[in-house]
C-alpha positions, 0 to 999 in steps of 0.5 A, a space after each residue: 455048883 454056882 455061887 448064885 443065890 436065887 430068892 423067891 419072896 412071897 408077900 401078903 399085902 393088906 387088901 386096902 394096901 395092894 396098890 401101895 405095895 405094887 408101887 413099893 415093889 417097883 421102887 425096889 426094882 428101880 432102886 436095886 437094878 444097878 447094884 453090882 451082882 443083882 442082875 435079875 428081878 421078876 414079880 407077879 401077882 397071884 390071887 384076888 381080893 383079900 388073898 392077893 400074894 405078890 411073888 418076887 424072884 431075884 437072882 444075885 451073883 453071890 451071897 456077898 451081892 445080896 448082903 450089900 443090898 441088905 446092908 444098904 440104907 435104901 433096903 432098910 427104909 423099904 423094909 420098914 415101909 413094907 412092914 406097914 403094908 403087909 398082913 403077915 410076914 413074907 415067906 422067903 425061899 433061897 438057894 443056889 441053882 441046880 446044876 444045868 440051870 445056871 443059865 443066862 439071867 436074860 433068858 431065864 424063865 421060872 415057874 413056881 408052885 403056889 398053893 398047889 397051882 403052877 404060876 
């Protein structure tokens, strides 16, 4: 089995803070895209109005790569800012890829079941 760590984080921004949260997600991408072992980011928005969710998918080389990000001052600052923009704590799902799905992150495609709908 691969050492890779896949993370899906579902964020619940406050309705009046959605654009600020989108901007913060872009900042996360730009801040961490060059960290060693952090080769892939993807984000998309689900829902409308009061019920918007922002879903982020990341693939990290291994747990050590993910830990380096979590220990960085940038991550701590961004986490503090995010706390002011969300209406409830995010939902985090992590795991290793299934055998046969390790693949090249540049050609990765992902589908998620959110609230019983494929996105």
